C-alpha positions as CSV (number, residue, x, y, z in Angstrom):
1,M,0.0,0.0,0.0
2,T,1.4,3.4,-1.0
3,A,2.0,5.8,1.9
4,P,-0.3,8.9,2.0
5,W,2.7,11.3,1.8
6,R,4.0,9.6,-1.3
7,L,0.5,9.8,-2.9
8,F,0.4,13.5,-2.0
9,E,3.8,14.1,-3.7
10,Q,2.6,12.3,-6.8
11,A,-0.7,14.2,-6.9
12,V,1.2,17.6,-6.7
13,A,3.6,16.5,-9.5
14,S,0.8,15.3,-11.7
15,F,-1.2,18.6,-11.3
16,L,1.9,20.7,-12.0
17,K,2.6,18.7,-15.1
18,A,-1.0,19.2,-16.3
19,L,-0.7,22.9,-15.5
20,D,2.2,23.3,-17.9
21,P,2.8,20.4,-20.3
22,S,5.8,22.1,-21.8
23,A,7.6,22.0,-18.4
24,T,9.8,19.1,-17.2
25,V,8.3,18.0,-13.9
26,I,10.4,15.4,-12.0
27,W,8.9,13.6,-9.0
28,N,11.3,12.2,-6.4
29,A,14.2,13.8,-8.1
30,H,17.8,13.1,-7.0
31,V,20.1,15.9,-7.8
32,P,23.5,17.2,-6.5
33,D,23.5,19.4,-3.4
34,H,24.7,22.9,-4.4
35,H,27.1,23.1,-1.4
36,H,28.7,19.6,-1.1
37,G,27.9,18.0,-4.4
38,R,26.3,14.8,-3.1
39,R,23.0,13.8,-4.5
40,R,19.9,14.7,-2.5
41,Q,16.3,13.7,-2.8
42,R,13.8,16.4,-3.8
43,D,10.0,15.9,-3.7
44,V,9.4,17.6,-7.0
45,L,11.7,19.5,-9.4
46,I,10.4,21.7,-12.2
47,R,12.5,22.9,-15.1
48,T,10.8,25.3,-17.4
49,K,11.3,28.6,-19.3
50,A,9.8,31.8,-18.2
51,C,8.1,33.6,-21.1
52,G,9.2,30.6,-23.2
53,H,12.8,31.9,-23.2
54,F,14.5,32.2,-19.7
55,A,15.5,29.0,-18.0
56,L,13.9,28.6,-14.6
57,E,14.2,25.8,-12.0
58,I,11.6,25.5,-9.2
59,L,12.0,23.3,-6.1
60,V,8.7,22.0,-4.7
61,S,8.4,20.5,-1.2
62,C,5.2,18.5,-0.3
63,K,4.2,18.2,3.3
64,R,1.5,15.6,4.1
65,Y,1.2,16.6,7.8
66,E,-2.0,16.4,9.9
67,R,-1.1,19.9,11.2
68,A,-0.7,23.3,9.7
69,L,2.9,24.3,8.8
70,H,4.7,26.8,11.1
71,T,7.7,29.0,10.8
72,T,10.2,26.2,11.6
73,D,8.9,24.3,8.5
74,I,9.4,27.4,6.4
75,E,12.9,27.9,7.7
76,H,13.8,24.3,7.1
77,F,12.6,24.5,3.5
78,H,14.5,27.8,3.0
79,G,17.7,25.8,3.9
80,E,16.8,23.2,1.3
81,L,16.2,25.9,-1.3
82,S,19.6,27.6,-0.7
83,S,21.4,24.2,-1.1
84,S,19.8,23.7,-4.5
85,T,20.2,25.4,-7.9
86,A,16.5,26.4,-8.0
87,Q,15.5,30.0,-8.4
88,M,12.1,29.6,-6.8
89,G,10.7,27.6,-3.9
90,V,7.2,26.3,-3.4
91,I,5.6,24.4,-0.5
92,Y,2.5,22.4,-0.8
93,S,0.9,21.7,2.6
94,H,-2.0,19.1,3.0
95,S,-3.2,20.9,6.2
96,G,-2.4,24.5,5.4
97,F,-0.2,27.1,7.1
98,N,-0.5,29.2,10.2
99,A,-0.4,33.0,9.9
100,L,3.3,33.4,11.1
101,A,4.4,30.7,8.6
102,L,2.7,32.6,5.7
103,D,4.4,35.9,6.8
104,K,7.8,34.1,7.0
105,A,7.4,32.5,3.6
106,K,6.3,35.8,2.0
107,A,9.4,37.6,3.5
108,L,11.7,34.8,2.1
109,G,10.0,34.7,-1.3
110,I,8.6,31.2,-0.9
111,K,5.2,30.3,-2.4
112,C,2.7,28.5,-0.1
113,C,0.1,26.4,-1.8
114,R,-2.8,24.1,-1.1
115,L,-3.9,21.3,-3.5
116,Y,-7.6,20.6,-3.8
117,N,-8.8,17.2,-5.1
118,D,-12.6,17.2,-5.3
119,Q,-12.9,19.0,-2.0
120,P,-15.1,21.7,-0.6
121,P,-13.4,25.1,-0.6
122,D,-12.3,26.2,2.9
123,I,-11.2,29.7,1.8
124,P,-14.3,30.9,0.1
125,D,-13.3,34.6,-0.1
126,A,-10.5,33.7,-2.5
127,I,-11.6,30.8,-4.7
128,F,-15.3,30.5,-4.0
129,L,-17.9,31.8,-6.5
130,P,-21.4,31.4,-5.0
131,A,-24.1,29.6,-6.9
132,Y,-27.8,30.3,-6.8
133,L,-30.7,28.4,-8.1
134,A,-34.0,29.8,-9.3
135,I,-37.1,27.5,-9.8
136,P,-40.2,29.0,-11.5
137,T,-43.6,28.8,-9.9
138,L,-46.8,29.9,-11.7
139,Q,-50.2,31.2,-10.7
140,L,-53.0,31.6,-13.2
141,V,-55.2,34.6,-12.5
142,A,-58.4,36.0,-14.1
143,L,-58.0,39.8,-14.5
144,G,-61.1,40.7,-16.4
145,P,-64.8,39.6,-16.9
146,V,-64.0,36.0,-17.9
147,C,-67.3,34.8,-16.3
148,E,-69.2,36.6,-19.1
149,W,-67.6,34.3,-21.6
150,G,-69.2,31.2,-20.1
151,I,-65.8,29.9,-19.2
152,E,-65.7,27.5,-16.2
153,T,-62.3,26.0,-16.1
154,W,-58.7,26.9,-17.0
155,E,-58.8,24.2,-19.7
156,D,-61.5,26.4,-21.4
157,V,-59.2,29.4,-21.1
158,F,-56.3,27.5,-22.7
159,S,-58.3,26.8,-25.8
160,Q,-59.4,30.5,-26.3
161,R,-57.7,32.7,-29.0
162,A,-55.3,35.3,-27.7
163,S,-55.8,38.9,-28.9
164,E,-54.3,39.9,-32.3
165,T,-53.0,36.4,-33.0
166,E,-54.3,33.2,-34.4
167,E,-52.7,31.4,-31.4
168,S,-54.4,29.8,-28.5
169,V,-53.9,31.1,-25.0
170,A,-51.8,28.0,-24.3
171,E,-49.5,28.7,-27.3
172,R,-49.3,32.4,-26.4
173,W,-48.4,31.7,-22.8
174,S,-45.7,29.2,-23.8
175,Q,-44.0,31.9,-25.9
176,M,-44.3,34.5,-23.2
177,L,-42.9,32.2,-20.5
178,E,-40.1,31.1,-22.8
179,K,-39.0,34.7,-23.3
180,A,-39.6,35.7,-19.6
181,M,-37.6,32.8,-18.2
182,R,-34.7,32.9,-20.7
183,H,-34.5,36.7,-20.8
184,P,-35.6,38.0,-17.4
185,E,-36.6,41.6,-17.2
186,R,-33.8,43.8,-15.8
187,S,-34.1,47.2,-14.2
188,T,-31.7,50.0,-14.8
189,G,-28.7,50.7,-12.6
190,S,-27.4,47.6,-10.8
191,P,-30.1,45.0,-11.4
192,P,-30.5,41.8,-9.4
193,L,-28.6,38.8,-10.7
194,L,-31.5,36.5,-10.1
195,P,-34.8,36.7,-12.1
196,Q,-37.6,38.7,-10.5
197,P,-41.4,38.1,-10.5
198,R,-43.4,39.2,-13.5
199,L,-47.1,39.2,-14.4
200,L,-47.7,38.1,-18.0
201,R,-51.1,39.3,-19.3
202,T,-53.0,38.0,-22.3
203,E,-56.3,39.4,-23.6
204,L,-59.1,37.2,-24.9
205,V,-60.9,38.4,-28.0
206,D,-64.2,37.2,-29.2
207,P,-64.1,37.0,-33.1
208,T,-67.8,37.7,-33.2
209,G,-67.5,40.8,-31.0
210,R,-70.4,39.7,-28.9
211,R,-68.5,39.4,-25.7
212,P,-66.4,42.0,-23.9
213,A,-62.6,41.6,-24.0
214,A,-61.3,39.7,-21.0
215,M,-57.9,39.5,-19.5
216,V,-56.1,36.5,-18.0
217,G,-52.6,36.3,-16.7
218,V,-49.7,34.2,-15.5
219,Q,-48.0,35.3,-12.3
220,L,-44.4,34.1,-12.7
221,R,-42.6,33.9,-9.4
222,W,-39.4,32.1,-8.3
223,L,-38.2,30.0,-5.5
224,Y,-34.6,31.0,-4.6
225,Y,-31.8,28.9,-3.2
226,S,-28.1,29.4,-2.5
227,G,-25.6,26.6,-2.6
228,K,-24.2,25.3,0.7
229,Q,-20.4,25.7,0.9
230,T,-19.9,22.1,1.8
231,A,-21.7,21.1,-1.4
232,Y,-19.1,22.7,-3.7
233,R,-16.2,20.8,-5.1
234,V,-12.8,22.3,-6.1
235,N,-10.0,20.8,-8.1
236,G,-6.8,22.7,-8.4
237,S,-4.1,24.7,-6.6
238,Y,-4.4,27.8,-4.5
239,E,-1.3,29.9,-3.9
240,L,-1.9,31.7,-0.6
241,T,0.8,34.3,-0.7
242,S,-0.6,35.9,-3.9
243,R,-4.1,34.6,-3.5
244,H,-4.2,33.0,-6.9
245,F,-6.2,29.9,-7.8
246,A,-5.6,27.6,-10.8
247,G,-8.2,24.9,-11.4
248,S,-11.9,24.4,-11.5
249,Q,-14.9,24.7,-9.3
250,F,-18.2,22.7,-9.4
251,G,-21.4,24.0,-7.8
252,P,-24.0,21.9,-5.9
253,V,-25.8,19.2,-7.7
254,I,-29.5,19.8,-8.5
255,D,-31.8,16.8,-7.6
256,T,-34.0,16.6,-10.7
257,V,-36.4,14.1,-8.9
258,N,-37.0,16.1,-5.8
259,P,-35.5,19.6,-6.4
260,P,-33.5,21.3,-5.3
261,G,-31.6,18.7,-3.3
262,P,-29.5,18.6,-0.1
263,G,-26.8,21.0,-1.4
264,W,-29.1,24.0,-1.4
265,D,-30.5,26.4,1.3
266,P,-33.6,28.5,0.6
267,I,-33.3,32.3,0.6
268,S,-36.0,34.9,0.7
269,P,-37.1,37.0,-2.2
270,E,-35.7,40.0,-0.4
271,D,-32.2,38.4,-0.1
272,A,-32.4,37.2,-3.8
273,A,-33.1,40.8,-4.9
274,R,-29.8,41.9,-3.3
275,V,-27.6,39.3,-5.1
276,R,-25.3,41.0,-7.7
277,T,-22.6,38.4,-8.3
278,G,-22.3,34.6,-8.6
279,M,-23.4,31.8,-10.8
280,V,-27.1,31.3,-11.6
281,C,-28.6,27.9,-12.2
282,S,-32.2,27.2,-13.2
283,F,-34.5,24.2,-13.1
284,G,-37.9,23.5,-14.5
285,N,-37.9,26.4,-17.1
286,D,-39.1,24.5,-20.1
287,A,-42.0,26.7,-21.1
288,A,-43.7,24.2,-23.3
289,A,-43.5,21.4,-20.7
290,I,-44.8,23.8,-18.0
291,C,-47.8,24.8,-20.1
292,Q,-48.6,21.1,-20.8
293,S,-48.3,20.3,-17.1
294,L,-50.5,23.2,-16.2
295,L,-53.2,21.9,-18.7
296,E,-52.9,18.3,-17.4
297,S,-52.7,19.0,-13.7
298,R,-54.7,22.3,-13.3
299,G,-57.0,22.4,-16.3
300,S,-60.1,21.4,-14.3
301,T,-59.6,24.1,-11.7
302,P,-62.4,26.7,-11.8
303,V,-61.5,30.0,-13.2
304,V,-63.1,31.8,-10.3
305,G,-60.1,30.9,-8.2
306,T,-56.5,30.6,-9.1
307,A,-54.4,27.7,-10.4
308,E,-50.9,27.2,-9.2
309,Y,-48.0,25.2,-10.6
310,L,-44.7,24.1,-9.0
311,P,-42.3,22.1,-11.1
312,R,-41.9,18.7,-9.4
313,Q,-43.0,20.3,-6.1
314,P,-39.8,21.8,-4.7
315,V,-39.7,23.0,-1.2
316,D,-41.2,26.5,-0.7
317,P,-38.7,28.7,1.2
318,S,-41.5,30.6,2.8
């Protein structure tokens, strides 16, 4: 069985090689000591060219400790670096660094790094981009004298002709929802990142002119969620001294059977309206499928009331 510290060294070497395929990355290198000439073991040695022109050698030390590194560890590595021919030194620590160790490393020009392998980010201010989920909910409302049309259920409304078109109300709503969900209405200034509620109105027109125009609408609202930090996964390297991350981040998984899933926390519409940065995910925004589901599940609902629709019944944050 391979020791954990050896696996850690190999993981660091593999990542660095993938980061720059043109570089020569040597794991478990044995090279002469700069002071006495005898060969010494080095965890990882990188030979590359800065700007593709200037030769550069980098010494990398990998510490698979169950504790954060402290100043003595930095000083020890500084001694290793001075006895090598490398122009740069890098330490990868499995358990991080304490504050004094980071200060010491920065003063000595040593780079301090963490390697993430499908792990949740524990330094969110530096490499964490929050993710948000918006799930549409619909409510059908009668806004005009629909009762004078002899309409009893929403299925009757769906089959009526929308104003100034040859489309049915169902076809018209499908188009309006498609546009509203894919291109949310934005206000001027600094608009919210997440989509906001909208009322989509459709006028019913009697071709014979015998009945007064009536208005029906779809109230489009959203259920909002933010991703739990523990549900994110990060793969890559974070350099603490310059606060630079190289790699990839994956947001929480959406449970398509019972959305949103355990990786999400509900947030209020007021909090959602204040969100300005992050990644936005959506679920259940297939307008045609929503209209069909409305017709199948709510078509028999009397028009005198309202008909609501929640895609796959997600948890209401209220």
